[in-house]
N, CA, C and O of each residue as an XYZ file, in Angstrom:
552
protein
N      -4.738     21.560     15.158
C      -5.713     21.867     14.116
C      -5.158     21.395     12.777
O      -4.034     21.750     12.422
N      -5.921     20.603     12.028
C      -5.409     20.097     10.750
C      -5.238     21.219      9.720
O      -5.884     22.265      9.782
N      -4.347     20.951      8.783
C      -4.122     21.921      7.705
C      -5.342     21.998      6.806
O      -6.010     20.995      6.557
N      -5.621     23.192      6.327
C      -6.682     23.345      5.335
C      -6.130     22.906      3.982
O      -4.914     22.884      3.792
N      -6.998     22.558      3.046
C      -6.511     22.202      1.703
C      -5.682     23.331      1.074
O      -4.737     23.064      0.332
N      -6.030     24.583      1.366
C      -5.288     25.723      0.826
C      -3.888     25.798      1.425
O      -2.922     26.071      0.712
N      -3.771     25.556      2.744
C      -2.459     25.568      3.386
C      -1.585     24.443      2.840
O      -0.411     24.654      2.535
N      -2.159     23.251      2.718
C      -1.402     22.119      2.194
C      -0.914     22.414      0.782
O       0.242     22.145      0.455
N      -1.781     22.961     -0.050
C      -1.398     23.306     -1.431
C      -0.283     24.349     -1.433
O       0.625     24.289     -2.262
N      -0.350     25.310     -0.502
C       0.688     26.352     -0.432
C       2.038     25.742     -0.074
O       3.053     26.081     -0.682
N       2.057     24.847      0.906
C       3.323     24.209      1.298
C       3.876     23.349      0.162
O       5.075     23.362     -0.115
N       2.995     22.611     -0.482
C       3.442     21.727     -1.571
C       3.927     22.506     -2.788
O       4.784     22.024     -3.529
N       3.392     23.697     -3.001
C       3.761     24.498     -4.163
C       4.851     25.522     -3.910
O       5.269     26.231     -4.826
N       5.310     25.601     -2.670
C       6.301     26.627     -2.311
C       7.661     26.352     -2.935
O       7.978     25.231     -3.334
N       8.445     27.409     -3.003
C       9.853     27.320     -3.380
C      10.649     27.445     -2.091
O      10.410     28.346     -1.288
N      11.591     26.540     -1.902
C      12.423     26.549     -0.706
C      13.815     27.002     -1.123
O      14.580     26.242     -1.717
N      14.132     28.256     -0.800
C      15.398     28.871     -1.211
C      16.444     28.671     -0.131
O      16.176     28.855      1.056
N      17.636     28.291     -0.558
C      18.760     28.081      0.360
C      19.845     29.081     -0.025
O      20.291     29.113     -1.172
N      20.265     29.897      0.939
C      21.233     30.958      0.674
C      22.655     30.482      0.974
O      23.371     31.071      1.783
N      23.041     29.400      0.299
C      24.394     28.851      0.406
C      25.341     29.742     -0.404
O      24.914     30.740     -0.984
N      26.633     29.376     -0.441
C      27.590     30.145     -1.249
C      27.092     30.294     -2.681
O      27.241     31.348     -3.300
N      26.501     29.227     -3.193
C      25.820     29.269     -4.490
C      24.347     29.010     -4.206
O      23.935     27.854     -4.102
N      23.539     30.074     -4.079
C      22.128     29.918     -3.710
C      21.368     29.032     -4.710
O      21.686     28.988     -5.899
N      20.360     28.335     -4.189
C      19.528     27.486     -5.043
C      18.142     27.367     -4.431
O      17.907     27.758     -3.288
N      17.238     26.819     -5.219
C      15.854     26.600     -4.794
C      15.534     25.129     -5.006
O      15.949     24.531     -5.998
N      14.785     24.545     -4.059
C      14.288     23.185     -4.270
C      12.798     23.160     -3.984
O      12.244     24.096     -3.406
N      12.156     22.072     -4.396
C      10.706     21.938     -4.239
C      10.364     20.560     -3.662
O      11.151     19.618     -3.753
N       9.202     20.473     -3.082
C       8.714     19.214     -2.521
C       8.588     18.174     -3.640
O       8.110     18.470     -4.736
N       9.028     16.954     -3.335
C       8.901     15.846     -4.274
C       9.993     15.771     -5.311
O      10.032     14.830     -6.104
N      10.879     16.743     -5.320
C      11.956     16.763     -6.305
C      13.299     16.552     -5.615
O      13.488     16.922     -4.456
N      14.219     15.952     -6.350
C      15.592     15.821     -5.879
C      16.373     16.993     -6.452
O      16.310     17.259     -7.653
N      17.101     17.685     -5.608
C      17.887     18.844     -6.020
C      19.360     18.470     -6.057
O      19.927     18.048     -5.049
N      19.980     18.625     -7.226
C      21.405     18.344     -7.366
C      22.209     19.234     -6.414
O      23.163     18.770     -5.789
N      21.833     20.492     -6.301
C      22.541     21.431     -5.420
C      22.398     21.032     -3.956
O      23.367     21.085     -3.198
N      21.196     20.633     -3.559
C      20.963     20.209     -2.185
C      21.729     18.923     -1.880
O      22.328     18.789     -0.814
N      21.706     17.989     -2.812
C      22.455     16.737     -2.644
C      23.945     17.030     -2.466
O      24.597     16.444     -1.602
N      24.482     17.936     -3.284
C      25.913     18.278     -3.200
C      26.230     18.950     -1.869
O      27.259     18.662     -1.259
N      25.353     19.843     -1.415
C      25.558     20.521     -0.130
C      25.601     19.500      1.006
O      26.461     19.579      1.883
N      24.680     18.550      0.989
C      24.638     17.527      2.026
C      25.878     16.635      1.955
O      26.467     16.298      2.982
N      26.264     16.261      0.752
C      27.444     15.411      0.580
C      28.702     16.125      1.084
O      29.524     15.529      1.779
N      28.842     17.394      0.732
C      30.005     18.174      1.175
C      30.045     18.323      2.697
O      31.121     18.412      3.288
N      28.863     18.349      3.330
C      28.784     18.465      4.785
C      28.944     17.102      5.462
O      29.069     17.026      6.684
N      28.941     16.026      4.668
C      29.091     14.685      5.221
C      27.867     14.186      5.962
O      27.984     13.429      6.925
N      26.674     14.613      5.509
C      25.425     14.198      6.162
C      24.508     13.523      5.145
O      24.637     13.726      3.938
N      23.584     12.719      5.657
C      22.640     12.069      4.746
C      21.193     12.500      4.983
O      20.261     11.929      4.417
N      21.021     13.524      5.833
C      19.677     14.064      6.051
C      19.776     15.548      6.385
O      20.822     16.053      6.791
N      18.656     16.220      6.200
C      18.570     17.639      6.520
C      17.095     17.996      6.679
O      16.213     17.252      6.250
N      16.848     19.124      7.290
C      15.478     19.619      7.425
C      15.460     21.114      7.162
O      16.367     21.844      7.560
N      14.423     21.549      6.492
C      14.190     22.958      6.216
C      13.077     23.383      7.166
O      11.932     22.950      7.039
N      13.434     24.239      8.121
C      12.514     24.588      9.207
C      12.433     26.100      9.325
O      13.417     26.811      9.119
N      11.251     26.572      9.657
C      11.075     27.988      9.938
C      10.572     28.165     11.366
O       9.961     27.264     11.941
N      10.834     29.313     11.914
C      10.264     29.697     13.209
C       9.247     30.811     12.987
O       8.632     31.301     13.934
N       9.078     31.202     11.731
C       8.198     32.320     11.382
C       6.728     31.895     11.377
O       6.399     30.733     11.142
N       5.876     32.846     11.637
C       4.431     32.678     11.506
C       3.898     31.414     12.190
O       3.307     30.563     11.526
N       4.099     31.279     13.507
C       3.633     30.086     14.213
C       2.158     29.797     13.954
O       1.325     30.703     13.932
N       1.856     28.528     13.759
C       0.478     28.114     13.525
C      -0.084     28.545     12.191
O      -1.280     28.394     11.942
N       0.771     29.086     11.321
C       0.293     29.528     10.019
C      -0.350     30.910     10.047
O      -0.992     31.320      9.080
N      -0.178     31.628     11.160
C      -0.734     32.980     11.271
C       0.379     33.986     11.060
O       1.426     33.916     11.704
N       0.146     34.920     10.157
C       1.185     35.875      9.790
C       1.576     36.747     10.978
O       0.742     37.413     11.591
N       2.876     36.720     11.284
C       3.431     37.522     12.371
C       4.172     38.721     11.786
O       4.427     38.789     10.584
N       4.503     39.637     12.638
C       5.258     40.832     12.261
C       6.662     40.422     11.793
O       7.241     39.478     12.331
N       7.206     41.121     10.800
C       8.511     40.773     10.212
C       9.622     40.769     11.250
O      10.504     39.911     11.203
N       9.596     41.711     12.186
C      10.639     41.765     13.219
C      10.544     40.553     14.148
O      11.565     39.975     14.523
N       9.330     40.174     14.517
C       9.123     38.994     15.361
C       9.629     37.738     14.641
O      10.283     36.890     15.249
N       9.325     37.625     13.349
C       9.799     36.485     12.563
C      11.323     36.459     12.492
O      11.932     35.395     12.596
N      11.935     37.618     12.316
C      13.398     37.690     12.238
C      14.040     37.262     13.553
O      15.033     36.535     13.549
N      13.482     37.706     14.678
C      14.020     37.331     15.989
C      13.859     35.830     16.244
O      14.773     35.184     16.755
N      12.705     35.283     15.890
C      12.467     33.848     16.067
C      13.416     33.031     15.202
O      13.924     31.996     15.634
N      13.653     33.495     13.988
C      14.548     32.781     13.081
C      15.979     32.820     13.592
O      16.697     31.824     13.509
N      16.394     33.959     14.117
C      17.741     34.074     14.680
C      17.904     33.121     15.865
O      18.950     32.492     16.021
N      16.874     33.019     16.694
C      16.918     32.101     17.837
C      17.012     30.655     17.361
O      17.770     29.863     17.920
N      16.249     30.313     16.336
C      16.295     28.963     15.751
C      17.689     28.653     15.225
O      18.255     27.601     15.523
N      18.232     29.563     14.451
C      19.559     29.380     13.859
C      20.620     29.221     14.947
O      21.440     28.305     14.886
N      20.607     30.099     15.932
C      21.601     30.036     17.010
C      21.477     28.746     17.812
O      22.487     28.128     18.149
N      20.262     28.336     18.117
C      20.055     27.117     18.909
C      20.563     25.889     18.169
O      21.156     24.997     18.776
N      20.333     25.839     16.863
C      20.774     24.666     16.105
C      22.289     24.644     15.948
O      22.907     23.580     15.982
N      22.874     25.796     15.778
C      24.344     25.856     15.710
C      24.953     25.461     17.056
O      25.953     24.744     17.100
N      24.350     25.927     18.152
C      24.836     25.550     19.483
C      24.680     24.055     19.729
O      25.460     23.466     20.478
N      23.681     23.436     19.108
C      23.462     21.993     19.231
C      24.448     21.205     18.360
O      24.468     19.975     18.391
N      25.261     21.926     17.587
C      26.295     21.271     16.790
C      25.955     21.035     15.335
O      26.709     20.366     14.627
N      24.846     21.565     14.876
C      24.457     21.379     13.478
C      25.000     22.495     12.598
O      25.026     23.662     12.989
N      25.431     22.112     11.406
C      25.736     23.104     10.375
C      24.389     23.590      9.840
O      23.491     22.786      9.590
N      24.251     24.885      9.669
C      22.980     25.465      9.224
C      23.223     26.453      8.099
O      24.263     27.108      8.036
N      22.252     26.549      7.219
C      22.308     27.502      6.122
C      20.993     28.281      6.125
O      19.922     27.674      6.103
N      21.052     29.608      6.152
C      19.820     30.397      6.092
C      19.082     30.171      4.769
O      19.678     29.814      3.752
N      17.777     30.389      4.818
C      16.965     30.230      3.611
C      15.651     30.959      3.774
O      15.466     31.753      4.697
N      14.734     30.669      2.850
C      13.395     31.256      2.909
C      12.424     30.367      2.156
O      12.721     29.867      1.071
N      11.258     30.182      2.753
C      10.159     29.527      2.051
C       9.391     30.604      1.321
O       8.965     31.592      1.920
N       9.213     30.409      0.006
C       8.597     31.481     -0.802
C       7.373     30.988     -1.556
O       7.330     29.863     -2.055
N       6.397     31.851     -1.622
C       5.195     31.623     -2.418
C       5.495     32.110     -3.833
O       5.697     33.307     -4.035
N       5.530     31.204     -4.822
C       5.871     31.631     -6.181
C       4.877     32.640     -6.772
O       5.202     33.352     -7.722
N       3.656     32.697     -6.200
C       2.669     33.667     -6.694
C       2.785     35.003     -5.963
O       2.164     35.985     -6.367
N       3.589     35.046     -4.873
C       3.782     36.282     -4.135
C       2.611     36.688     -3.265
O       2.535     37.842     -2.843
N       1.683     35.760     -2.982
C       0.513     36.094     -2.173
C       0.806     36.035     -0.676
O       0.046     36.587      0.119
N       1.885     35.382     -0.281
C       2.282     35.264      1.130
C       3.737     35.689      1.207
O       4.539     35.269      0.373
N       4.100     36.511      2.184
C       5.499     36.955      2.271
C       6.452     35.774      2.497
O       6.087     34.774      3.116
N       7.661     35.909      1.990
C       8.680     34.878      2.193
C       8.909     34.677      3.686
O       8.933     35.639      4.454
N       9.076     33.419      4.091
C       9.323     33.104      5.493
C      10.793     32.782      5.696
O      11.303     31.831      5.102
N      11.487     33.559      6.529
C      12.881     33.226      6.813
C      12.934     31.832      7.420
O      12.118     31.484      8.274
N      13.900     31.037      6.972
C      13.983     29.634      7.363
C      15.437     29.226      7.524
O      16.353     29.995      7.232
N      15.629     27.996      7.995
C      16.967     27.470      8.213
C      17.025     26.044      7.688
O      16.151     25.232      7.996
N      18.045     25.733      6.900
C      18.323     24.361      6.495
C      19.286     23.803      7.531
O      20.417     24.274      7.648
N      18.843     22.800      8.283
C      19.638     22.193      9.355
C      20.210     20.884      8.804
O      19.470     19.940      8.528
N      21.523     20.843      8.650
C      22.183     19.690      8.046
C      22.502     18.626      9.087
O      23.062     18.928     10.141
N      22.145     17.378      8.788
C      22.486     16.254      9.643
C      21.469     15.934     10.723
O      21.666     14.988     11.485
N      20.392     16.690     10.809
C      19.372     16.447     11.830
C      18.545     15.222     11.440
O      18.294     14.985     10.258
N      18.129     14.456     12.429
C      17.281     13.295     12.166
C      15.838     13.758     11.949
O      15.467     14.874     12.312
N      15.047     12.890     11.359
C      13.638     13.217     11.133
C      12.932     13.471     12.468
O      12.175     14.433     12.597
N      13.175     12.623     13.443
C      12.526     12.756     14.742
C      12.879     14.099     15.380
O      12.003     14.810     15.873
N      14.164     14.439     15.366
C      14.589     15.715     15.944
C      14.007     16.891     15.169
O      13.626     17.901     15.762
N      13.937     16.762     13.848
C      13.391     17.833     13.015
C      11.910     18.051     13.306
O      11.443     19.189     13.361
N      11.180     16.964     13.490
C       9.761     17.087     13.819
C       9.587     17.764     15.179
O       8.723     18.625     15.343
N      10.408     17.373     16.148
C      10.345     18.004     17.477
C      10.683     19.492     17.377
O      10.055     20.324     18.033
N      11.675     19.818     16.555
C      12.069     21.207     16.369
C      10.922     22.013     15.775
O      10.600     23.092     16.271
N      10.309     21.501     14.721
C       9.178     22.189     14.113
C       8.041     22.415     15.093
O       7.456     23.496     15.150
N       7.739     21.385     15.859
C       6.666     21.512     16.856
C       7.029     22.535     17.931
O       6.160     23.264     18.409
N       8.305     22.593     18.314
C       8.710     23.537     19.361
C       8.516     24.986     18.914
O       8.371     25.882     19.745
N       8.513     25.212     17.603
C       8.265     26.557     17.070
C       6.840     26.699     16.544
O       6.525     27.636     15.811
N       5.978     25.742     16.937
C       4.547     25.773     16.596
C       4.297     25.826     15.096
O       3.422     26.555     14.627
N       5.074     25.046     14.351
C       4.929     25.029     12.904
C       3.942     23.950     12.458
O       3.811     22.907     13.098
N       3.257     24.220     11.355
C       2.315     23.260     10.789
C       3.031     22.132     10.066
O       2.514     21.019      9.974
N       4.237     22.422      9.548
C       4.960     21.436      8.746
C       6.428     21.813      8.675
O       6.813     22.951      8.944
N       7.236     20.832      8.308
C       8.650     21.030      8.010
C       8.922     20.322      6.689
O       8.072     19.589      6.184
N      10.096     20.542      6.139
C      10.528     19.790      4.967
C      11.702     18.931      5.409
O      12.670     19.432      5.981
N      11.609     17.629      5.138
C      12.692     16.719      5.497
C      13.294     16.147      4.220
O      12.585     15.821      3.268
N      14.608     16.034      4.222
C      15.332     15.567      3.044
C      16.275     14.443      3.459
O      17.034     14.578      4.419
N      16.218     13.343      2.731
C      17.188     12.273      2.896
C      17.992     12.186      1.609
O      17.448     12.324      0.513
N      19.296     11.956      1.753
C      20.177     11.858      0.584
C      19.573     10.869     -0.412
O      19.186      9.762     -0.037
N      19.493     11.267     -1.670
C      19.005     10.401     -2.735
C      17.510     10.358     -2.894
O      17.012      9.654     -3.773
N      16.761     11.095     -2.066
C      15.300     11.094     -2.149
C      14.815     12.532     -2.322
O      15.514     13.484     -1.975
N      13.639     12.668     -2.851
C      13.060     13.996     -3.010
C      12.699     14.607     -1.669
O      12.483     13.897     -0.687
N      12.636     15.922     -1.636
C      12.242     16.639     -0.425
C      10.807     16.252     -0.061
O       9.933     16.159     -0.923
N      10.588     16.031      1.236
C       9.288     15.556      1.711
C       8.666     16.568      2.659
O       9.319     17.042      3.589
N       7.413     16.895      2.421
C       6.670     17.731      3.354
C       6.205     16.842      4.492
O       5.540     15.832      4.259
N       6.546     17.204      5.717
C       6.132     16.457      6.905
C       5.142     17.333      7.657
O       5.523     18.330      8.270
N       3.877     16.957      7.606
C       2.819     17.727      8.272
C       2.851     17.425      9.757
O       2.813     16.266     10.169
N       2.922     18.476     10.556
C       2.971     18.355     12.013
C       1.642     18.704     12.663
O       1.348     18.253     13.770
N       0.850     19.497     11.981
C      -0.424     19.975     12.546
C      -1.449     18.867     12.607
O      -2.574     19.090     13.053
């Protein structure tokens, strides 16, 4: 099912918080100095910000979202990726923050497959030196 204009606007306007040692926020279309430094320190040139929360864009129970996010985080770490917890946030506060994971070093193809496996409408993909990109999966 394609994204509605409201859903697309929400994803494009969201704040993507990364809970690194020095937490930071990045946005779609912008280059983040903090994100670039995190990727450089990890020795990677790509990353993806993925959630397992609220599959299909339908609000799920907080406990269900937490369990799904833990499974996502554990699976990516077991696959050998460095991961940093985060949250996708609505700056207007109309939608609850979605627990998310920044997966360092993942390819775009793998990130898209990962997002689809958790029934997500979109992921955020980042390449070193480029702004964060919303990748619509729906």
